[in-house]
C-alpha positions in Angstrom: 121.8 68.0 7.8 121.4 67.7 11.5 119.3 69.2 14.2 120.2 69.7 17.9 117.6 69.1 20.6 118.0 69.7 24.3 116.3 67.9 27.2 116.2 68.2 31.0 114.8 65.7 33.4 114.3 66.7 37.1 112.5 65.2 40.0 111.6 68.6 41.6 110.6 67.0 45.0 107.1 67.1 46.3 108.5 68.9 49.3 108.0 66.4 52.1 108.8 62.9 53.3 105.4 61.3 53.1 106.3 58.1 55.0 104.5 59.3 58.2 101.2 59.0 56.1 101.4 55.2 56.3 99.2 55.9 59.3 97.6 59.2 58.4 96.7 60.5 61.9 95.9 64.2 62.1 99.3 64.7 63.8 101.1 62.9 61.0 99.2 64.9 58.3 100.2 68.2 60.1 103.8 67.1 60.3 104.0 66.3 56.6 102.3 69.6 55.5 104.6 71.6 57.8 107.6 70.1 56.1 106.1 70.9 52.7 105.7 74.6 53.8 109.2 74.6 55.2 110.7 73.4 52.0 109.0 76.4 50.4 108.4 75.5 46.8 107.7 79.1 45.6 111.3 80.0 46.7 112.7 76.7 45.3 111.0 77.3 42.0 113.0 80.4 41.5 116.2 78.4 42.0 114.9 75.6 39.7 114.0 78.3 37.1 117.6 79.7 37.3 119.0 76.3 36.6 116.6 75.8 33.7 117.6 79.2 32.3 121.3 78.1 32.3 120.4 75.3 29.8 117.2 76.6 28.1 116.1 73.0 27.2 113.6 72.4 24.4 111.8 69.9 26.5 111.6 69.2 30.2 110.5 66.0 32.0 109.3 66.7 35.5 108.6 64.1 38.3 106.9 64.8 41.6 105.3 67.9 40.1 102.6 67.7 42.8 99.5 69.6 43.4 98.9 70.2 47.1 95.6 71.5 48.5 94.9 73.0 51.9 91.2 73.2 52.6 90.3 75.5 55.4 86.6 75.1 55.9 86.0 78.5 57.5 88.1 80.4 55.0 89.1 79.1 51.5 91.0 76.5 49.5 94.7 77.2 49.1 96.3 75.4 46.1 100.0 74.9 45.5 100.3 73.7 41.9 104.0 73.0 41.6 103.8 73.1 37.8 102.1 76.5 37.7 104.4 77.9 40.3 107.4 76.8 38.2 105.9 78.1 34.9 105.4 81.5 36.6 109.0 81.6 37.9 110.2 80.8 34.4 108.0 83.6 32.9 109.4 86.0 35.5 112.9 85.5 34.0 111.7 85.6 30.4 111.4 81.9 29.6 108.1 80.7 28.2 107.2 77.0 28.6 103.9 75.2 28.5 102.6 71.8 29.6 102.8 69.4 26.6 101.6 66.3 28.6 100.5 65.7 32.1 100.0 62.4 34.0 98.0 62.4 37.3 98.4 59.5 39.7 95.5 59.8 42.2 95.6 57.7 45.4 94.3 57.7 48.9 96.4 60.8 49.7 94.7 62.8 47.0 91.3 62.4 48.6 92.0 64.8 51.5 93.3 63.9 54.9 92.3 65.6 58.2 95.1 67.5 60.0 95.2 68.7 63.6 94.1 72.2 62.7 90.6 71.4 61.6 91.6 71.4 57.9 92.0 68.9 55.1 95.2 68.4 53.2 95.5 66.5 49.9 98.2 66.1 47.3 98.2 64.7 43.9 101.3 63.0 42.4 102.0 64.1 38.8 104.5 63.8 36.0 104.7 66.3 33.2 106.5 67.3 30.0 107.1 71.0 29.5 107.9 72.3 26.0 109.5 75.6 25.1 107.1 78.0 23.4 107.9 79.9 20.2 110.8 77.7 19.3 109.4 75.8 16.3 108.5 72.8 18.4 105.0 71.4 17.6 103.4 68.6 19.6 101.6 66.4 17.0 100.6 63.6 19.4 100.5 62.9 23.1 100.0 59.8 25.1 99.4 59.4 28.8 99.1 56.0 30.6 99.3 54.3 34.0 101.4 51.2 34.4 99.5 48.0 34.9 102.4 46.8 37.2 102.0 48.6 40.5 102.9 48.2 44.1 100.6 48.6 47.1 97.9 50.3 45.0 100.0 53.3 44.1 99.5 54.4 40.5 102.5 55.3 38.5 102.9 55.8 34.7 104.4 57.7 31.9 103.6 60.5 29.5 104.9 61.0 26.0 104.8 63.5 23.2 105.7 63.3 19.5 107.3 66.5 18.5 107.8 67.9 15.0 110.6 70.3 14.4 111.8 71.4 11.0 109.7 68.7 9.4 111.2 65.9 11.5 109.5 64.0 14.3 110.8 62.5 17.5 109.2 61.1 20.7 110.0 62.0 24.3 108.8 60.0 27.2 109.0 60.8 30.9 108.4 58.5 33.8 108.9 57.9 37.5 109.3 54.3 38.4 108.1 52.7 41.7 110.5 53.7 44.5 109.8 50.9 47.0 109.6 47.6 45.2 112.3 46.3 42.8 110.2 43.7 41.0 107.6 46.4 40.2 110.2 48.6 38.6 111.2 45.7 36.4 107.6 45.2 35.2 107.3 49.0 34.6 110.5 49.2 32.6 109.2 46.3 30.4 105.9 48.2 29.9 107.9 51.2 28.6 109.7 49.0 26.1 106.5 47.3 25.0 104.5 50.5 24.9 105.7 54.1 24.1 109.3 53.1 23.5 108.2 50.5 20.9 108.7 52.9 17.9 111.0 53.5 14.9 110.9 57.2 15.7 114.0 58.7 17.3 113.0 58.4 21.0 114.2 59.7 24.3 113.3 58.4 27.8 113.8 60.8 30.7 113.0 60.3 34.3 113.6 59.1 37.8 113.9 55.4 37.3 114.7 54.7 41.0 117.3 52.3 39.6 121.1 52.5 39.5 123.2 51.7 36.4 123.3 47.9 35.7 120.3 47.2 37.9 117.6 45.0 36.3 115.2 47.8 35.2 118.1 49.8 33.7 119.4 46.7 31.9 116.0 46.0 30.3 116.1 49.5 28.7 119.7 49.1 27.6 119.4 45.6 26.2 116.4 46.9 24.1 118.7 49.4 22.4 118.6 52.5 24.6 121.9 54.2 25.4 122.6 56.3 28.5 123.5 59.8 27.6 125.6 60.2 30.8 127.7 57.2 29.9 128.2 58.6 26.4 129.2 62.2 27.1 128.8 62.9 30.8 131.8 63.8 33.0 132.2 62.3 36.5 129.8 60.0 38.3 126.6 62.0 37.6 125.1 61.4 41.0 121.5 62.6 41.3 120.0 61.4 44.6 119.3 62.5 47.3 119.5 65.5 49.6 117.8 65.4 53.0 114.0 65.7 53.3 114.4 69.2 54.8 116.7 70.2 51.9 119.0 71.9 54.5 121.8 69.3 54.8 125.1 71.2 54.8 127.1 68.7 52.7 125.5 67.4 49.6 124.3 63.8 50.0 123.9 62.9 46.3 125.3 59.4 46.4 123.5 57.4 43.7 122.6 57.9 40.0 118.9 57.2 39.4 117.8 60.0 37.0 118.4 59.5 33.3 118.2 60.7 29.8 118.2 57.6 27.5 118.2 57.7 23.7 117.6 55.4 20.7 117.2 55.6 16.9 119.3 58.2 15.2 120.6 60.4 18.0 124.2 61.5 18.5 124.8 62.7 22.1 126.7 66.0 22.4 126.8 66.9 26.1 125.3 66.0 29.4 125.5 67.9 32.7 123.9 68.0 36.1 121.9 71.0 37.4 121.0 71.9 40.9 123.8 69.9 42.6 126.3 72.7 43.5 126.3 74.7 46.8 125.9 77.8 44.7 122.6 76.5 43.3 120.9 76.7 46.7 118.2 79.3 47.5 119.2 82.3 49.5 117.5 80.7 52.4 119.8 77.7 52.1 117.4 75.1 50.6 118.7 72.8 47.9 116.5 73.3 44.7 115.3 69.7 45.1 116.3 66.5 46.8 117.5 65.3 43.3 119.9 66.9 40.8 118.5 67.4 37.4 120.1 66.0 34.3 120.4 68.0 31.1 121.6 66.9 27.7 121.9 68.1 24.1 121.7 65.5 21.3 122.0 65.8 17.6 119.2 64.3 15.5 120.6 63.0 12.3 118.0 63.6 9.6 117.7 63.0 5.9 115.7 65.1 3.4 113.7 62.1 2.2 111.7 61.7 5.4 108.0 62.7 5.2 106.2 62.2 8.4 102.4 61.8 8.7 101.0 65.1 9.7 97.4 63.9 10.2 97.6 63.7 13.9 96.7 66.8 15.8 97.6 68.2 19.2 94.5 66.9 21.0 94.9 63.3 19.9 95.4 61.0 22.9 95.8 57.8 20.9 98.8 56.4 19.2 99.7 57.4 15.6 102.2 55.4 13.6 104.4 57.6 11.6 105.9 56.2 8.4 109.6 56.2 9.1 112.7 54.3 7.9 115.7 53.4 10.0 118.4 56.1 10.2 121.8 55.3 9.0 123.8 55.6 12.2 127.5 55.7 12.9 128.9 53.7 15.8 128.6 56.5 18.3 124.8 56.5 18.1 123.8 52.8 18.0 
């Protein structure tokens, strides 16, 4: 028998270019927050939800799923939780997802910076895995970890879930590798291989790897047995990055491929497509859904009736469980 599982990975864009915050003057903080407001995530979330609805993936890996906070001392605290806003937008169109794993990457920018209006602005970088509710998918283990390899003090990392469906278990990992420093990305890719990807379970890595095909981080993953679903079944170049920071560029500026769904151990890829890359995917106000296209894929999990996975782990466990598992017999198309 076989089992089809669908995945989506999407860097949903924090909503602003944060490079002005290298020197976080009040004017720079105001400038960045204005751009965040202008790229209007509540409106973009509806476009992102529409794209998700077109695929209805079982699991979604999100990068730059930030939480922004505007603290007005004389009034209140205003929170923009990009995950909650997206989950609400999905619910509005009848799709029910929940957070299966969440990684928070606090840094100096999440402590609160003074703007030029007498307020404080903070944002928290996060990655998340969403799982579709009521579809027979049960999270039996979750792991969340920061990379030891980092650049300039900026925490990054990965989150992973072991999911049981129809009595069979697979692992999904999502990550966002360091954007600014190539040697750091190499170290982080190796940490994935030595850490959550070091399993006999059928495993999927999704994420923004900030690395083009055949670059050193990509090659580390491929030489360790991962295959690129886009290379297997995607059509065209699969370019995913990047639209302009205002999300208003007339002509799409997706010119590189850095977002991936990779697979290992007993998967057979069926199809892969981009989402959010067409002019018709823009919001009514002209914004691209994100500065990245998302990547969606469906894969067939080849399963045998003689598997019996350990069910002792429960949903709240944060540590690693080893599931008894033997190697799948695989045909050439899924090595």
